[in-house]
PQR file with spaces between the fields and no chain letter, atoms N, CA, C, O and H, PARSE charges and radii, in Angstrom:
ATOM       1  N    MET     1      91.886   84.139   61.928 -0.4000 1.5000
ATOM       2  CA   MET     1      91.967   84.129   63.560 -0.0000 2.0000
ATOM       3  C    MET     1      90.737   82.856   63.872  0.5500 1.7000
ATOM       4  O    MET     1      89.678   82.699   63.265 -0.5500 1.4000
ATOM       5  N    LYS     2      91.244   82.106   64.932 -0.4000 1.5000
ATOM       6  CA   LYS     2      90.403   80.985   65.370 -0.0000 2.0000
ATOM       7  C    LYS     2      89.183   81.665   66.281  0.5500 1.7000
ATOM       8  O    LYS     2      89.377   82.679   66.952 -0.5500 1.4000
ATOM       9  H    LYS     2      92.104   82.233   65.425  0.4000 1.0000
ATOM      10  N    LYS     3      88.122   81.095   66.230 -0.4000 1.5000
ATOM      11  CA   LYS     3      86.815   81.652   66.819 -0.0000 2.0000
ATOM      12  C    LYS     3      86.825   80.978   68.237  0.5500 1.7000
ATOM      13  O    LYS     3      87.260   79.842   68.430 -0.5500 1.4000
ATOM      14  H    LYS     3      87.964   80.271   65.685  0.4000 1.0000
ATOM      15  N    GLY     4      86.338   81.734   69.139 -0.4000 1.5000
ATOM      16  CA   GLY     4      86.084   81.149   70.472 -0.0000 2.0000
ATOM      17  C    GLY     4      87.472   81.322   71.379  0.5500 1.7000
ATOM      18  O    GLY     4      87.409   80.939   72.547 -0.5500 1.4000
ATOM      19  H    GLY     4      85.985   82.656   68.982  0.4000 1.0000
ATOM      20  N    ILE     5      88.566   81.814   70.950 -0.4000 1.5000
ATOM      21  CA   ILE     5      89.560   81.603   72.007 -0.0000 2.0000
ATOM      22  C    ILE     5      90.118   83.135   72.282  0.5500 1.7000
ATOM      23  O    ILE     5      91.106   83.327   72.990 -0.5500 1.4000
ATOM      24  H    ILE     5      88.618   82.126   70.001  0.4000 1.0000
ATOM      25  N    HIS     6      89.491   84.047   71.742 -0.4000 1.5000
ATOM      26  CA   HIS     6      89.878   85.397   72.215 -0.0000 2.0000
ATOM      27  C    HIS     6      88.913   86.076   73.220  0.5500 1.7000
ATOM      28  O    HIS     6      87.697   85.930   73.099 -0.5500 1.4000
ATOM      29  H    HIS     6      88.688   83.891   71.167  0.4000 1.0000
ATOM      30  N    PRO     7      89.477   86.841   74.241 -0.5600 1.5000
ATOM      31  CA   PRO     7      88.606   87.527   75.358  0.2800 2.0000
ATOM      32  C    PRO     7      87.608   88.326   74.638  0.5500 1.7000
ATOM      33  O    PRO     7      87.745   88.589   73.444 -0.5500 1.4000
ATOM      34  N    ASP     8      86.587   88.727   75.348 -0.4000 1.5000
ATOM      35  CA   ASP     8      85.920   89.742   74.887 -0.0000 2.0000
ATOM      36  C    ASP     8      86.413   91.079   74.982  0.5500 1.7000
ATOM      37  O    ASP     8      87.033   91.445   75.981 -0.5500 1.4000
ATOM      38  H    ASP     8      86.475   88.513   76.319  0.4000 1.0000
ATOM      39  N    TYR     9      86.135   91.990   73.817 -0.4000 1.5000
ATOM      40  CA   TYR     9      86.651   93.193   73.946 -0.0000 2.0000
ATOM      41  C    TYR     9      85.436   94.076   73.734  0.5500 1.7000
ATOM      42  O    TYR     9      84.670   94.009   72.773 -0.5500 1.4000
ATOM      43  H    TYR     9      85.631   91.693   73.006  0.4000 1.0000
ATOM      44  N    HIS    10      85.355   94.972   74.833 -0.4000 1.5000
ATOM      45  CA   HIS    10      84.215   95.747   75.199 -0.0000 2.0000
ATOM      46  C    HIS    10      84.495   97.033   75.510  0.5500 1.7000
ATOM      47  O    HIS    10      85.686   97.326   75.611 -0.5500 1.4000
ATOM      48  H    HIS    10      85.977   95.026   75.614  0.4000 1.0000
ATOM      49  N    GLU    11      83.501   98.052   75.723 -0.4000 1.5000
ATOM      50  CA   GLU    11      84.061   99.355   76.329 -0.0000 2.0000
ATOM      51  C    GLU    11      83.708   99.453   77.720  0.5500 1.7000
ATOM      52  O    GLU    11      82.655   99.063   78.224 -0.5500 1.4000
ATOM      53  H    GLU    11      82.534   97.814   75.641  0.4000 1.0000
ATOM      54  N    ILE    12      84.774  100.063   78.353 -0.4000 1.5000
ATOM      55  CA   ILE    12      84.709  100.371   79.918 -0.0000 2.0000
ATOM      56  C    ILE    12      85.225  101.716   80.037  0.5500 1.7000
ATOM      57  O    ILE    12      85.867  102.274   79.147 -0.5500 1.4000
ATOM      58  H    ILE    12      85.630  100.380   77.943  0.4000 1.0000
ATOM      59  N    THR    13      84.920  102.245   81.199 -0.4000 1.5000
ATOM      60  CA   THR    13      85.292  103.647   81.635 -0.0000 2.0000
ATOM      61  C    THR    13      86.290  103.789   82.782  0.5500 1.7000
ATOM      62  O    THR    13      85.936  103.342   83.873 -0.5500 1.4000
ATOM      63  H    THR    13      84.398  101.792   81.922  0.4000 1.0000
ATOM      64  N    TYR    14      87.505  104.363   82.669 -0.4000 1.5000
ATOM      65  CA   TYR    14      88.380  104.662   83.611 -0.0000 2.0000
ATOM      66  C    TYR    14      88.145  105.920   84.374  0.5500 1.7000
ATOM      67  O    TYR    14      87.714  106.871   83.722 -0.5500 1.4000
ATOM      68  H    TYR    14      87.792  104.726   81.783  0.4000 1.0000
ATOM      69  N    VAL    15      88.358  106.082   85.652 -0.4000 1.5000
ATOM      70  CA   VAL    15      88.176  107.357   86.314 -0.0000 2.0000
ATOM      71  C    VAL    15      89.614  107.665   86.903  0.5500 1.7000
ATOM      72  O    VAL    15      90.134  107.008   87.806 -0.5500 1.4000
ATOM      73  H    VAL    15      88.709  105.310   86.182  0.4000 1.0000
ATOM      74  N    MET    16      90.201  108.787   86.248 -0.4000 1.5000
ATOM      75  CA   MET    16      91.342  109.272   86.711 -0.0000 2.0000
ATOM      76  C    MET    16      91.404  110.001   88.055  0.5500 1.7000
ATOM      77  O    MET    16      90.396  110.353   88.668 -0.5500 1.4000
ATOM      78  H    MET    16      89.779  109.320   85.515  0.4000 1.0000
ATOM      79  N    THR    17      92.762  110.219   88.503 -0.4000 1.5000
ATOM      80  CA   THR    17      92.673  110.572   89.986 -0.0000 2.0000
ATOM      81  C    THR    17      92.136  111.808   90.373  0.5500 1.7000
ATOM      82  O    THR    17      91.959  112.077   91.561 -0.5500 1.4000
ATOM      83  H    THR    17      93.581  109.934   88.005  0.4000 1.0000
ATOM      84  N    ASP    18      91.811  112.724   89.295 -0.4000 1.5000
ATOM      85  CA   ASP    18      90.996  114.136   89.429 -0.0000 2.0000
ATOM      86  C    ASP    18      89.519  113.905   89.097  0.5500 1.7000
ATOM      87  O    ASP    18      88.732  114.852   89.077 -0.5500 1.4000
ATOM      88  H    ASP    18      91.954  112.506   88.330  0.4000 1.0000
ATOM      89  N    GLY    19      89.135  112.626   88.833 -0.4000 1.5000
ATOM      90  CA   GLY    19      87.634  112.787   88.731 -0.0000 2.0000
ATOM      91  C    GLY    19      87.379  112.380   87.192  0.5500 1.7000
ATOM      92  O    GLY    19      86.427  111.645   86.929 -0.5500 1.4000
ATOM      93  H    GLY    19      89.774  111.857   88.850  0.4000 1.0000
ATOM      94  N    LYS    20      88.093  112.781   86.338 -0.4000 1.5000
ATOM      95  CA   LYS    20      87.704  112.815   84.925 -0.0000 2.0000
ATOM      96  C    LYS    20      87.689  111.279   84.583  0.5500 1.7000
ATOM      97  O    LYS    20      88.435  110.366   84.937 -0.5500 1.4000
ATOM      98  H    LYS    20      88.866  113.378   86.551  0.4000 1.0000
ATOM      99  N    GLU    21      86.425  111.319   83.655 -0.4000 1.5000
ATOM     100  CA   GLU    21      86.256  109.788   83.433 -0.0000 2.0000
ATOM     101  C    GLU    21      86.617  109.597   81.632  0.5500 1.7000
ATOM     102  O    GLU    21      86.384  110.509   80.838 -0.5500 1.4000
ATOM     103  H    GLU    21      85.819  112.060   83.367  0.4000 1.0000
ATOM     104  N    VAL    22      87.064  108.586   81.319 -0.4000 1.5000
ATOM     105  CA   VAL    22      87.518  108.281   80.076 -0.0000 2.0000
ATOM     106  C    VAL    22      86.968  106.948   79.555  0.5500 1.7000
ATOM     107  O    VAL    22      87.150  105.900   80.173 -0.5500 1.4000
ATOM     108  H    VAL    22      87.253  107.846   81.964  0.4000 1.0000
ATOM     109  N    LYS    23      86.247  107.020   78.326 -0.4000 1.5000
ATOM     110  CA   LYS    23      85.854  105.644   77.777 -0.0000 2.0000
ATOM     111  C    LYS    23      86.976  105.216   76.905  0.5500 1.7000
ATOM     112  O    LYS    23      87.685  106.000   76.274 -0.5500 1.4000
ATOM     113  H    LYS    23      86.099  107.872   77.824  0.4000 1.0000
ATOM     114  N    THR    24      87.103  103.849   76.909 -0.4000 1.5000
ATOM     115  CA   THR    24      88.229  103.269   76.232 -0.0000 2.0000
ATOM     116  C    THR    24      87.624  101.596   75.838  0.5500 1.7000
ATOM     117  O    THR    24      86.493  101.220   76.145 -0.5500 1.4000
ATOM     118  H    THR    24      86.527  103.212   77.422  0.4000 1.0000
ATOM     119  N    ARG    25      88.467  100.885   75.235 -0.4000 1.5000
ATOM     120  CA   ARG    25      88.070   99.435   75.001 -0.0000 2.0000
ATOM     121  C    ARG    25      88.855   98.554   75.615  0.5500 1.7000
ATOM     122  O    ARG    25      89.976   99.018   75.819 -0.5500 1.4000
ATOM     123  H    ARG    25      89.386  101.190   74.985  0.4000 1.0000
ATOM     124  N    SER    26      88.694   97.402   76.010 -0.4000 1.5000
ATOM     125  CA   SER    26      89.446   96.722   76.972 -0.0000 2.0000
ATOM     126  C    SER    26      88.998   95.113   77.041  0.5500 1.7000
ATOM     127  O    SER    26      87.913   94.759   76.580 -0.5500 1.4000
ATOM     128  H    SER    26      87.783   97.025   75.844  0.4000 1.0000
ATOM     129  N    THR    27      89.788   94.311   77.565 -0.4000 1.5000
ATOM     130  CA   THR    27      89.280   93.133   77.750 -0.0000 2.0000
ATOM     131  C    THR    27      88.941   93.009   79.230  0.5500 1.7000
ATOM     132  O    THR    27      88.325   92.005   79.586 -0.5500 1.4000
ATOM     133  H    THR    27      90.669   94.598   77.940  0.4000 1.0000
ATOM     134  N    TRP    28      89.298   93.975   80.169 -0.4000 1.5000
ATOM     135  CA   TRP    28      89.159   93.900   81.597 -0.0000 2.0000
ATOM     136  C    TRP    28      87.870   94.038   82.135  0.5500 1.7000
ATOM     137  O    TRP    28      87.260   94.953   81.582 -0.5500 1.4000
ATOM     138  H    TRP    28      89.799   94.791   79.879  0.4000 1.0000
ATOM     139  N    GLY    29      87.261   93.487   82.974 -0.4000 1.5000
ATOM     140  CA   GLY    29      85.875   93.531   83.621 -0.0000 2.0000
ATOM     141  C    GLY    29      84.948   92.986   82.363  0.5500 1.7000
ATOM     142  O    GLY    29      85.231   92.189   81.468 -0.5500 1.4000
ATOM     143  H    GLY    29      87.756   92.743   83.423  0.4000 1.0000
ATOM     144  N    LYS    30      83.614   93.792   82.664 -0.4000 1.5000
ATOM     145  CA   LYS    30      82.608   93.564   81.857 -0.0000 2.0000
ATOM     146  C    LYS    30      82.272   94.840   81.288  0.5500 1.7000
ATOM     147  O    LYS    30      82.697   95.880   81.789 -0.5500 1.4000
ATOM     148  H    LYS    30      83.384   94.439   83.391  0.4000 1.0000
ATOM     149  N    ALA    31      81.512   94.825   80.240 -0.4000 1.5000
ATOM     150  CA   ALA    31      80.963   96.004   79.401 -0.0000 2.0000
ATOM     151  C    ALA    31      80.408   96.872   80.329  0.5500 1.7000
ATOM     152  O    ALA    31      79.529   96.499   81.107 -0.5500 1.4000
ATOM     153  H    ALA    31      81.166   93.980   79.832  0.4000 1.0000
ATOM     154  N    GLY    32      80.944   98.238   80.304 -0.4000 1.5000
ATOM     155  CA   GLY    32      80.392   99.150   81.147 -0.0000 2.0000
ATOM     156  C    GLY    32      80.812   99.387   82.501  0.5500 1.7000
ATOM     157  O    GLY    32      80.380  100.317   83.182 -0.5500 1.4000
ATOM     158  H    GLY    32      81.657   98.540   79.672  0.4000 1.0000
ATOM     159  N    ASP    33      81.830   98.370   82.968 -0.4000 1.5000
ATOM     160  CA   ASP    33      82.634   98.789   84.155 -0.0000 2.0000
ATOM     161  C    ASP    33      83.246   99.903   84.392  0.5500 1.7000
ATOM     162  O    ASP    33      83.439  100.656   83.437 -0.5500 1.4000
ATOM     163  H    ASP    33      82.181   97.614   82.415  0.4000 1.0000
ATOM     164  N    LYS    34      83.694  100.275   85.698 -0.4000 1.5000
ATOM     165  CA   LYS    34      84.434  101.526   85.771 -0.0000 2.0000
ATOM     166  C    LYS    34      85.825  100.985   86.571  0.5500 1.7000
ATOM     167  O    LYS    34      85.819  100.173   87.496 -0.5500 1.4000
ATOM     168  H    LYS    34      83.538   99.663   86.473  0.4000 1.0000
ATOM     169  N    MET    35      86.877  101.558   86.054 -0.4000 1.5000
ATOM     170  CA   MET    35      88.054  101.128   86.683 -0.0000 2.0000
ATOM     171  C    MET    35      88.602  102.435   87.350  0.5500 1.7000
ATOM     172  O    MET    35      88.716  103.461   86.680 -0.5500 1.4000
ATOM     173  H    MET    35      86.882  102.218   85.302  0.4000 1.0000
ATOM     174  N    THR    36      88.889  102.395   88.476 -0.4000 1.5000
ATOM     175  CA   THR    36      89.204  103.644   89.324 -0.0000 2.0000
ATOM     176  C    THR    36      90.726  103.579   89.368  0.5500 1.7000
ATOM     177  O    THR    36      91.168  102.632   90.018 -0.5500 1.4000
ATOM     178  H    THR    36      88.796  101.561   89.020  0.4000 1.0000
ATOM     179  N    LEU    37      91.452  104.245   88.911 -0.4000 1.5000
ATOM     180  CA   LEU    37      92.913  104.607   88.841 -0.0000 2.0000
ATOM     181  C    LEU    37      93.495  105.323   90.415  0.5500 1.7000
ATOM     182  O    LEU    37      92.870  106.190   91.025 -0.5500 1.4000
ATOM     183  H    LEU    37      91.094  105.014   88.382  0.4000 1.0000
ATOM     184  N    GLU    38      94.459  104.886   90.741 -0.4000 1.5000
ATOM     185  CA   GLU    38      95.187  105.196   91.873 -0.0000 2.0000
ATOM     186  C    GLU    38      96.346  106.104   91.620  0.5500 1.7000
ATOM     187  O    GLU    38      96.662  107.022   92.376 -0.5500 1.4000
ATOM     188  H    GLU    38      94.967  104.182   90.245  0.4000 1.0000
ATOM     189  N    ILE    39      96.914  105.817   90.595 -0.4000 1.5000
ATOM     190  CA   ILE    39      98.195  106.533   89.900 -0.0000 2.0000
ATOM     191  C    ILE    39      97.784  106.809   88.254  0.5500 1.7000
ATOM     192  O    ILE    39      97.308  105.996   87.460 -0.5500 1.4000
ATOM     193  H    ILE    39      96.657  105.071   89.981  0.4000 1.0000
ATOM     194  N    ASP    40      98.070  107.970   88.075 -0.4000 1.5000
ATOM     195  CA   ASP    40      97.873  108.060   86.552 -0.0000 2.0000
ATOM     196  C    ASP    40      98.839  109.172   86.065  0.5500 1.7000
ATOM     197  O    ASP    40      99.556  109.749   86.883 -0.5500 1.4000
ATOM     198  H    ASP    40      98.456  108.629   88.720  0.4000 1.0000
ATOM     199  N    PRO    41      98.871  109.514   84.609 -0.5600 1.5000
ATOM     200  CA   PRO    41      99.787  110.511   84.378  0.2800 2.0000
ATOM     201  C    PRO    41      99.884  111.767   85.012  0.5500 1.7000
ATOM     202  O    PRO    41     100.952  112.376   85.080 -0.5500 1.4000
ATOM     203  N    LYS    42      98.756  112.212   85.508 -0.4000 1.5000
ATOM     204  CA   LYS    42      98.547  113.696   86.367 -0.0000 2.0000
ATOM     205  C    LYS    42      98.945  113.172   87.716  0.5500 1.7000
ATOM     206  O    LYS    42      98.817  114.090   88.526 -0.5500 1.4000
ATOM     207  H    LYS    42      97.889  111.717   85.452  0.4000 1.0000
ATOM     208  N    SER    43      99.353  112.127   88.262 -0.4000 1.5000
ATOM     209  CA   SER    43      99.755  112.019   89.553 -0.0000 2.0000
ATOM     210  C    SER    43     101.001  111.188   89.608  0.5500 1.7000
ATOM     211  O    SER    43     101.592  111.139   90.687 -0.5500 1.4000
ATOM     212  H    SER    43      99.457  111.382   87.603  0.4000 1.0000
ATOM     213  N    HIS    44     101.443  110.573   88.648 -0.4000 1.5000
ATOM     214  CA   HIS    44     102.613  109.878   88.614 -0.0000 2.0000
ATOM     215  C    HIS    44     104.181  110.665   88.501  0.5500 1.7000
ATOM     216  O    HIS    44     104.384  111.422   87.551 -0.5500 1.4000
ATOM     217  H    HIS    44     100.964  110.614   87.772  0.4000 1.0000
ATOM     218  N    PRO    45     105.117  110.453   89.406 -0.5600 1.5000
ATOM     219  CA   PRO    45     106.103  111.247   89.561  0.2800 2.0000
ATOM     220  C    PRO    45     107.024  111.224   88.156  0.5500 1.7000
ATOM     221  O    PRO    45     107.793  112.155   87.916 -0.5500 1.4000
ATOM     222  N    VAL    46     106.894  110.197   87.342 -0.4000 1.5000
ATOM     223  CA   VAL    46     107.601  110.343   86.137 -0.0000 2.0000
ATOM     224  C    VAL    46     107.160  111.447   85.489  0.5500 1.7000
ATOM     225  O    VAL    46     107.971  112.230   84.995 -0.5500 1.4000
ATOM     226  H    VAL    46     106.269  109.441   87.537  0.4000 1.0000
ATOM     227  N    TRP    47     105.842  111.646   85.409 -0.4000 1.5000
ATOM     228  CA   TRP    47     105.280  112.840   84.483 -0.0000 2.0000
ATOM     229  C    TRP    47     105.142  114.013   85.426  0.5500 1.7000
ATOM     230  O    TRP    47     105.111  115.086   84.825 -0.5500 1.4000
ATOM     231  H    TRP    47     105.183  111.010   85.809  0.4000 1.0000
ATOM     232  N    THR    48     105.066  114.085   86.529 -0.4000 1.5000
ATOM     233  CA   THR    48     104.927  115.425   87.217 -0.0000 2.0000
ATOM     234  C    THR    48     106.356  115.931   87.814  0.5500 1.7000
ATOM     235  O    THR    48     106.503  117.130   88.054 -0.5500 1.4000
ATOM     236  H    THR    48     105.091  113.213   87.017  0.4000 1.0000
ATOM     237  N    GLY    49     107.249  115.138   88.014 -0.4000 1.5000
ATOM     238  CA   GLY    49     108.403  115.646   88.505 -0.0000 2.0000
ATOM     239  C    GLY    49     108.415  115.684   90.183  0.5500 1.7000
ATOM     240  O    GLY    49     109.387  116.049   90.845 -0.5500 1.4000
ATOM     241  H    GLY    49     107.130  114.165   87.819  0.4000 1.0000
ATOM     242  N    VAL    50     107.267  115.278   90.676 -0.4000 1.5000
ATOM     243  CA   VAL    50     107.075  115.340   92.345 -0.0000 2.0000
ATOM     244  C    VAL    50     107.195  114.049   92.909  0.5500 1.7000
ATOM     245  O    VAL    50     106.300  113.217   92.766 -0.5500 1.4000
ATOM     246  H    VAL    50     106.477  114.982   90.138  0.4000 1.0000
ATOM     247  N    TYR    51     108.160  113.834   93.495 -0.4000 1.5000
ATOM     248  CA   TYR    51     108.105  112.390   93.960 -0.0000 2.0000
ATOM     249  C    TYR    51     107.536  112.287   95.718  0.5500 1.7000
ATOM     250  O    TYR    51     107.810  113.104   96.597 -0.5500 1.4000
ATOM     251  H    TYR    51     108.888  114.510   93.611  0.4000 1.0000
ATOM     252  N    ARG    52     106.878  111.312   95.832 -0.4000 1.5000
ATOM     253  CA   ARG    52     106.132  111.352   97.253 -0.0000 2.0000
ATOM     254  C    ARG    52     106.112  109.565   97.305  0.5500 1.7000
ATOM     255  O    ARG    52     106.011  108.773   96.368 -0.5500 1.4000
ATOM     256  H    ARG    52     106.656  110.649   95.118  0.4000 1.0000
ATOM     257  N    MET    53     106.237  109.338   98.629 -0.4000 1.5000
ATOM     258  CA   MET    53     106.203  108.019   99.020 -0.0000 2.0000
ATOM     259  C    MET    53     104.562  107.535   99.134  0.5500 1.7000
ATOM     260  O    MET    53     103.659  108.112   99.739 -0.5500 1.4000
ATOM     261  H    MET    53     106.319  109.982   99.390  0.4000 1.0000
ATOM     262  N    VAL    54     104.503  106.324   98.371 -0.4000 1.5000
ATOM     263  CA   VAL    54     103.064  105.759   98.437 -0.0000 2.0000
ATOM     264  C    VAL    54     103.288  104.587   99.148  0.5500 1.7000
ATOM     265  O    VAL    54     104.099  103.736   98.784 -0.5500 1.4000
ATOM     266  H    VAL    54     105.237  105.855   97.879  0.4000 1.0000
ATOM     267  N    ASP    55     102.535  104.500  100.247 -0.4000 1.5000
ATOM     268  CA   ASP    55     102.519  103.436  101.252 -0.0000 2.0000
ATOM     269  C    ASP    55     101.440  102.194  100.947  0.5500 1.7000
ATOM     270  O    ASP    55     100.447  102.075  101.666 -0.5500 1.4000
ATOM     271  H    ASP    55     101.876  105.192  100.542  0.4000 1.0000
ATOM     272  N    THR    56     101.680  101.331   99.902 -0.4000 1.5000
ATOM     273  CA   THR    56     100.331  100.509   99.468 -0.0000 2.0000
ATOM     274  C    THR    56     100.455   99.454  100.346  0.5500 1.7000
ATOM     275  O    THR    56     101.538   98.870  100.340 -0.5500 1.4000
ATOM     276  H    THR    56     102.486  101.427   99.318  0.4000 1.0000
ATOM     277  N    GLY    57      99.443   99.009  101.233 -0.4000 1.5000
ATOM     278  CA   GLY    57      99.486   97.931  102.011 -0.0000 2.0000
ATOM     279  C    GLY    57     100.199   97.921  102.879  0.5500 1.7000
ATOM     280  O    GLY    57     100.480   96.850  103.416 -0.5500 1.4000
ATOM     281  H    GLY    57      98.562   99.483  101.238  0.4000 1.0000
ATOM     282  N    GLY    58     100.823   99.307  103.384 -0.4000 1.5000
ATOM     283  CA   GLY    58     101.533   99.292  104.510 -0.0000 2.0000
ATOM     284  C    GLY    58     103.171   98.587  104.369  0.5500 1.7000
ATOM     285  O    GLY    58     103.911   98.157  105.253 -0.5500 1.4000
ATOM     286  H    GLY    58     100.595  100.177  102.947  0.4000 1.0000
ATOM     287  N    GLN    59     103.328   98.658  103.171 -0.4000 1.5000
ATOM     288  CA   GLN    59     104.826   97.953  103.180 -0.0000 2.0000
ATOM     289  C    GLN    59     106.012   98.738  103.456  0.5500 1.7000
ATOM     290  O    GLN    59     107.110   98.237  103.697 -0.5500 1.4000
ATOM     291  H    GLN    59     102.726   99.008  102.453  0.4000 1.0000
ATOM     292  N    LEU    60     105.710  100.260  103.409 -0.4000 1.5000
ATOM     293  CA   LEU    60     106.758  101.073  104.032 -0.0000 2.0000
ATOM     294  C    LEU    60     106.914  101.132  105.398  0.5500 1.7000
ATOM     295  O    LEU    60     108.016  101.417  105.866 -0.5500 1.4000
ATOM     296  H    LEU    60     104.817  100.667  103.214  0.4000 1.0000
ATOM     297  N    SER    61     105.790  100.860  106.235 -0.4000 1.5000
ATOM     298  CA   SER    61     105.646  100.658  107.758 -0.0000 2.0000
ATOM     299  C    SER    61     106.396   99.369  107.898  0.5500 1.7000
ATOM     300  O    SER    61     107.386   99.332  108.628 -0.5500 1.4000
ATOM     301  H    SER    61     104.895  100.628  105.855  0.4000 1.0000
ATOM     302  N    LYS    62     106.008   98.361  107.277 -0.4000 1.5000
ATOM     303  CA   LYS    62     106.730   97.120  107.703 -0.0000 2.0000
ATOM     304  C    LYS    62     108.112   97.347  107.693  0.5500 1.7000
ATOM     305  O    LYS    62     108.815   97.021  108.650 -0.5500 1.4000
ATOM     306  H    LYS    62     105.204   98.391  106.684  0.4000 1.0000
ATOM     307  N    PHE    63     108.616   97.951  106.551 -0.4000 1.5000
ATOM     308  CA   PHE    63     110.240   98.154  106.029 -0.0000 2.0000
ATOM     309  C    PHE    63     110.786   98.964  107.302  0.5500 1.7000
ATOM     310  O    PHE    63     111.762   98.516  107.902 -0.5500 1.4000
ATOM     311  H    PHE    63     108.046   98.216  105.774  0.4000 1.0000
ATOM     312  N    LYS    64     110.214  100.061  107.689 -0.4000 1.5000
ATOM     313  CA   LYS    64     110.734  101.002  108.544 -0.0000 2.0000
ATOM     314  C    LYS    64     110.669  100.366  110.111  0.5500 1.7000
ATOM     315  O    LYS    64     111.385  100.871  110.976 -0.5500 1.4000
ATOM     316  H    LYS    64     109.421  100.425  107.201  0.4000 1.0000
ATOM     317  N    ASN    65     109.879   99.365  110.397 -0.4000 1.5000
ATOM     318  CA   ASN    65     109.576   98.614  111.838 -0.0000 2.0000
ATOM     319  C    ASN    65     110.773   97.683  111.811  0.5500 1.7000
ATOM     320  O    ASN    65     111.553   97.659  112.762 -0.5500 1.4000
ATOM     321  H    ASN    65     109.297   98.955  109.694  0.4000 1.0000
ATOM     322  N    LYS    66     110.959   96.801  110.580 -0.4000 1.5000
ATOM     323  CA   LYS    66     111.757   95.813  110.564 -0.0000 2.0000
ATOM     324  C    LYS    66     113.321   96.327  110.544  0.5500 1.7000
ATOM     325  O    LYS    66     114.228   95.626  110.994 -0.5500 1.4000
ATOM     326  H    LYS    66     110.324   96.821  109.807  0.4000 1.0000
ATOM     327  N    PHE    67     113.502   97.422  110.061 -0.4000 1.5000
ATOM     328  CA   PHE    67     115.006   98.013  110.154 -0.0000 2.0000
ATOM     329  C    PHE    67     115.146   98.983  111.118  0.5500 1.7000
ATOM     330  O    PHE    67     116.197   99.622  111.070 -0.5500 1.4000
ATOM     331  H    PHE    67     112.765   97.991  109.695  0.4000 1.0000
ATOM     332  N    ALA    68     114.256   99.291  112.089 -0.4000 1.5000
ATOM     333  CA   ALA    68     114.411  100.370  112.898 -0.0000 2.0000
ATOM     334  C    ALA    68     115.676  100.394  113.853  0.5500 1.7000
ATOM     335  O    ALA    68     116.252  101.414  114.231 -0.5500 1.4000
ATOM     336  H    ALA    68     113.403   98.772  112.128  0.4000 1.0000
ATOM     337  N    GLY    69     115.948   99.306  114.121 -0.4000 1.5000
ATOM     338  CA   GLY    69     117.060   99.027  115.031 -0.0000 2.0000
ATOM     339  C    GLY    69     118.615   99.309  114.391  0.5500 1.7000
ATOM     340  O    GLY    69     119.631   99.234  115.082 -0.5500 1.4000
ATOM     341  H    GLY    69     115.480   98.477  113.814  0.4000 1.0000
ATOM     342  N    PHE    70     118.609   99.622  113.048 -0.4000 1.5000
ATOM     343  CA   PHE    70     120.073  100.104  112.509 -0.0000 2.0000
ATOM     344  C    PHE    70     120.602  101.318  112.955  0.5500 1.7000
ATOM     345  O    PHE    70     121.811  101.549  112.935 -0.5500 1.4000
ATOM     346  H    PHE    70     117.784   99.683  112.487  0.4000 1.0000
ATOM     347  N    GLY    71     119.776  102.088  113.348 -0.4000 1.5000
ATOM     348  CA   GLY    71     120.148  103.476  113.818 -0.0000 2.0000
ATOM     349  C    GLY    71     120.242  104.607  112.667  0.5500 1.7000
ATOM     350  O    GLY    71     120.876  105.651  112.819 -0.5500 1.4000
ATOM     351  H    GLY    71     118.794  101.900  113.364  0.4000 1.0000
ATOM     352  N    ILE    72     119.533  104.266  111.501 -0.4000 1.5000
ATOM     353  CA   ILE    72     119.399  105.467  110.528 -0.0000 2.0000
ATOM     354  C    ILE    72     118.060  105.938  110.681  0.5500 1.7000
ATOM     355  O    ILE    72     117.148  105.112  110.708 -0.5500 1.4000
ATOM     356  H    ILE    72     119.018  103.417  111.377  0.4000 1.0000
ATOM     357  N    LYS    73     117.850  107.035  110.774 -0.4000 1.5000
ATOM     358  CA   LYS    73     116.533  107.863  110.887 -0.0000 2.0000
ATOM     359  C    LYS    73     116.096  108.248  109.525  0.5500 1.7000
ATOM     360  O    LYS    73     116.854  108.091  108.567 -0.5500 1.4000
ATOM     361  H    LYS    73     118.592  107.706  110.752  0.4000 1.0000
ATOM     362  N    SER    74     114.871  108.762  109.391 -0.4000 1.5000
ATOM     363  CA   SER    74     114.298  109.082  108.192 -0.0000 2.0000
ATOM     364  C    SER    74     114.815  110.516  107.572  0.5500 1.7000
ATOM     365  O    SER    74     114.814  111.570  108.208 -0.5500 1.4000
ATOM     366  H    SER    74     114.255  108.890  110.169  0.4000 1.0000
ATOM     367  N    GLY    75     115.226  110.371  106.307 -0.4000 1.5000
ATOM     368  CA   GLY    75     115.937  111.518  106.032 -0.0000 2.0000
ATOM     369  C    GLY    75     117.300  111.719  105.898  0.5500 1.7000
ATOM     370  O    GLY    75     117.841  112.528  105.145 -0.5500 1.4000
ATOM     371  H    GLY    75     115.227  109.514  105.791  0.4000 1.0000
ATOM     372  N    GLU    76     117.934  110.794  106.811 -0.4000 1.5000
ATOM     373  CA   GLU    76     119.605  110.896  106.911 -0.0000 2.0000
ATOM     374  C    GLU    76     120.126  110.015  105.758  0.5500 1.7000
ATOM     375  O    GLU    76     119.691  108.918  105.408 -0.5500 1.4000
ATOM     376  H    GLU    76     117.495  110.136  107.423  0.4000 1.0000
ATOM     377  N    GLU    77     121.135  110.714  105.248 -0.4000 1.5000
ATOM     378  CA   GLU    77     121.738  109.749  104.165 -0.0000 2.0000
ATOM     379  C    GLU    77     122.893  108.917  104.717  0.5500 1.7000
ATOM     380  O    GLU    77     123.368  109.358  105.763 -0.5500 1.4000
ATOM     381  H    GLU    77     121.488  111.605  105.532  0.4000 1.0000
ATOM     382  N    ALA    78     123.389  107.910  104.274 -0.4000 1.5000
ATOM     383  CA   ALA    78     124.426  107.254  104.903 -0.0000 2.0000
ATOM     384  C    ALA    78     125.593  107.672  104.469  0.5500 1.7000
ATOM     385  O    ALA    78     126.630  107.191  104.926 -0.5500 1.4000
ATOM     386  H    ALA    78     123.003  107.551  103.424  0.4000 1.0000
């Protein structure tokens, strides 16, 4: 391997949605940093089977406002 071309690989802590902290090694951030997860295997619909709308940055609100004039109300099927 060439020296000096690889990123620093260090230990970080990530915090799951239930508050549990897990240590792992990563190139993200700096040694000792904490990464707080918004979605993880305990809250993601693929693993839980519970589906809910996540409105990150107001995208869902923008979409509803943009297409409100089409006459389709929430929950109605086409």
